[in-house]
MIBAMI-768721 format. One record per residue (C-alpha): x, y, z. Coordinates in steps of 0.1 Angstrom, whole numbers, padded with zeros to 4 digits, always signed. Example, Ala and Ser with C-alpha at 12.3 -4.5 7.8 and 13.67 -1.06 7.14 Angstrom:
<atoms>
+0123-0045+0078+0137-0011+0071
</atoms>
This chain:
<atoms>
-0540+1401+0423-0530+1387+0455-0497+1368+0461-0513+1345+0483-0532+1312+0474-0552+1311+0506-0560+1349+0521-0589+1347+0548-0605+1380+0559-0626+1382+0590-0633+1349+0585-0657+1339+0614-0678+1314+0622-0707+1315+0653-0725+1288+0661-0755+1299+0684-0737+1321+0714-0701+1304+0704-0679+1319+0684-0658+1294+0672-0634+1312+0650-0633+1349+0655-0619+1369+0628-0592+1349+0615-0567+1367+0590-0545+1336+0567-0521+1343+0545-0509+1312+0525-0480+1321+0502-0475+1297+0468-0452+1269+0467-0456+1271+0510-0464+1245+0537-0484+1267+0562-0491+1249+0593-0523+1257+0613-0512+1249+0655-0536+1250+0680-0550+1222+0707-0580+1202+0694-0611+1221+0696-0589+1255+0690-0611+1265+0657-0586+1245+0631-0608+1222+0614-0638+1249+0610-0615+1273+0591-0603+1249+0568-0643+1234+0563-0650+1272+0558-0622+1273+0528-0636+1242+0515-0672+1251+0513-0678+1226+0539-0693+1247+0565-0713+1282+0559-0691+1314+0568-0710+1337+0593-0690+1368+0586-0659+1379+0568-0643+1358+0535-0619+1328+0522-0605+1342+0488-0584+1309+0470-0563+1314+0444-0574+1352+0443-0609+1349+0440-0638+1347+0469-0651+1309+0469-0688+1320+0467-0697+1319+0433-0667+1301+0426-0666+1265+0435-0667+1249+0406-0637+1266+0388-0617+1267+0423-0629+1233+0441-0611+1210+0409-0577+1227+0424-0579+1215+0458-0571+1180+0473-0584+1179+0508-0587+1154+0538-0606+1167+0569-0613+1144+0596-0617+1107+0590-0621+1099+0556-0659+1087+0544-0650+1054+0522-0670+1026+0513-0660+1001+0541-0672+0967+0514-0646+0981+0492-0610+0976+0489-0587+1006+0491-0580+1007+0450-0616+1003+0448-0625+1028+0463-0597+1053+0448-0611+1042+0416-0645+1052+0422-0631+1087+0432-0611+1089+0402-0643+1085+0380-0664+1108+0400-0636+1133+0395-0624+1126+0358-0590+1120+0365-0575+1118+0333-0544+1100+0344-0544+1063+0335-0521+1055+0364-0533+1078+0390-0549+1053+0416-0515+1033+0415-0496+1063+0415-0515+1079+0446-0513+1048+0467-0475+1040+0458-0466+1077+0475-0485+1066+0508-0472+1031+0508-0504+1010+0505-0506+0982+0480-0523+0984+0447-0547+0959+0441-0550+0947+0474-0575+0924+0486-0581+0938+0519-0615+0955+0524-0618+0993+0537-0640+0982+0566-0606+0966+0576-0583+0989+0575-0567+1003+0606-0568+1039+0617-0528+1047+0604-0539+1028+0567-0576+1049+0564-0554+1082+0567-0530+1068+0545-0556+1066+0519-0575+1099+0526-0543+1117+0519-0541+1093+0488-0574+1106+0476-0566+1140+0479-0535+1137+0456-0554+1121+0430-0562+1146+0406-0526+1166+0412-0544+1196+0429-0523+1230+0431-0535+1232+0468-0534+1208+0493-0555+1211+0526-0546+1185+0552-0561+1182+0587-0542+1165+0609-0525+1137+0584-0505+1119+0604-0530+1109+0629-0529+1075+0640-0497+1069+0619-0468+1050+0643-0435+1068+0637-0425+1052+0607-0456+1063+0590-0456+1101+0603-0419+1102+0589-0429+1085+0556-0462+1112+0552-0441+1140+0565-0414+1134+0540-0437+1132+0511-0459+1165+0520-0423+1182+0521-0414+1167+0487-0446+1177+0474-0440+1213+0479-0403+1209+0472-0402+1190+0441-0439+1194+0426-0448+1232+0439-0475+1225+0457-0492+1246+0482-0502+1229+0513-0521+1239+0541-0516+1214+0571-0530+1216+0604-0519+1197+0637-0517+1204+0675-0483+1186+0677-0456+1212+0677-0427+1190+0667-0445+1180+0637-0454+1214+0626-0415+1226+0632-0401+1201+0612-0431+1205+0584-0435+1242+0579-0420+1273+0560-0449+1294+0580-0466+1287+0612-0505+1301+0624-0512+1299+0660-0551+1295+0669-0561+1296+0703-0600+1294+0713-0610+1303+0677-0586+1334+0678-0551+1334+0653-0529+1347+0680-0498+1350+0658-0485+1346+0620-0454+1341+0611-0423+1321+0595-0411+1293+0610-0377+1309+0608-0385+1337+0627-0399+1321+0655-0375+1295+0657-0349+1327+0669-0370+1321+0699-0356+1288+0706-0322+1302+0710-0297+1303+0738-0295+1341+0756-0280+1356+0785-0309+1379+0802-0294+1411+0814-0312+1432+0838-0299+1467+0844-0310+1503+0857-0301+1521+0831-0300+1499+0792-0295+1528+0767-0263+1536+0789-0258+1492+0790-0263+1489+0757-0237+1519+0748-0209+1501+0771-0214+1466+0752-0211+1485+0720-0182+1508+0731-0162+1484+0754-0175+1449+0741-0180+1453+0704-0212+1437+0710-0247+1449+0687-0265+1411+0686-0285+1425+0715-0322+1432+0714-0339+1454+0743-0373+1437+0758-0380+1466+0779-0366+1494+0797-0346+1473+0823-0343+1446+0804-0318+1431+0776-0310+1397+0758-0275+1393+0748-0271+1365+0717-0232+1359+0720-0233+1336+0752-0197+1331+0746-0193+1369+0762-0173+1373+0796-0205+1382+0817-0178+1389+0847-0163+1411+0828-0197+1429+0814-0210+1432+0849-0178+1448+0862-0178+1476+0835-0212+1483+0838-0209+1486+0880-0179+1507+0869-0197+1530+0850-0228+1533+0873-0256+1509+0858-0263+1485+0887-0268+1450+0874-0296+1435+0890-0297+1402+0878-0278+1382+0846-0283+1344+0835-0282+1322+0809-0315+1312+0794-0330+1292+0766-0363+1296+0759-0379+1269+0738-0409+1271+0710-0429+1253+0735-0425+1278+0763-0436+1302+0740-0468+1288+0730-0472+1283+0764-0467+1321+0770-0487+1332+0742-0518+1309+0746-0520+1315+0783-0524+1277+0796-0504+1246+0792-0485+1233+0761-0493+1217+0725-0479+1181+0722
</atoms>
C-alpha cells in the first residue's frame, strides 16, 4: 500500500492542442501540508480538479488513499473536503443556512458541525447577513467552513487566502496549520504567493506551464536561502583539500569544476585566498552571497518571481 494520501502518476490534461498539465507526479504524505506553488494559470487548479473528479483526466492517474479514484468515487470522496475557485452558495440564504443545507446533503452527523465550522473560520453563527452581501473574504471563509464541515481526513484548498485581509490571512493560516498539527489532517493547498506557502507547507511542488519543476521538502528548499561564500578557483579538488586540512572546513558544496560554496561565512577569506595562492591554486573570485527562495524560483521557472 502507498505511503501517500495523494499520488499522481504522469497526470496529464489536454484541451485541444494545449497541454494544461503535463505528466505530473505529486506525492502528498499523510498528515503533512503540501504546497502547490505556481503563477496564476500554471495548472494548479486543473490538477486539483482532476484529483476531485471535476475535470476528466486525459492520461495518467490520480490515486487517493491508495486507490485510483476512477470507479472509487463513492468510497473516496466522502473522506475529502475541498474548496476550488469561488465557492458556490445560495445568494439569498445566510451563511448558516447554506451550511445547514450542505450538512443535510452530506449527512454530516455531528450536531454542532455547522456552528463549529463557522467558529473555526471566524464567521458568526445564525447571522442574518445573506451570502449575496458577503465580501470576497467572507465568501472564502464560508467555503473553507463548508470544506471542513464533515471532518474530512484530506483537505484540498485552492488559493484559500484569496481576498482576505492580512489579519484574515493569518487566521486562516493558523487554523490550517492547527488542522494538520493537532488533528492530523492531510492538506493539499495551492497558492501563487510564495510567502504564504513558506509559512505553511511541509513539502512543496513548484509548477510552471503545467510542468512540475521540482518537488521537495520545505526544509531542503530553505537551505537555498542560506548565506554562503561563493569561491571560484582553478582547481576545485585541490582547493577542497586545502579547506579541509588547513582550515578544518567540511561545510561546503561543489557546484561545478571551478566553483565551491562555503557555508561558514565567518571564515577569514583573506587567509584562505592567501593559502590557495601559495599552493598554486588560482582564485578567480570570492564573495558573500545570499540567494533567496524568490531568486531560486525565478531561476528554475526562467521568468519573473512569484509574489
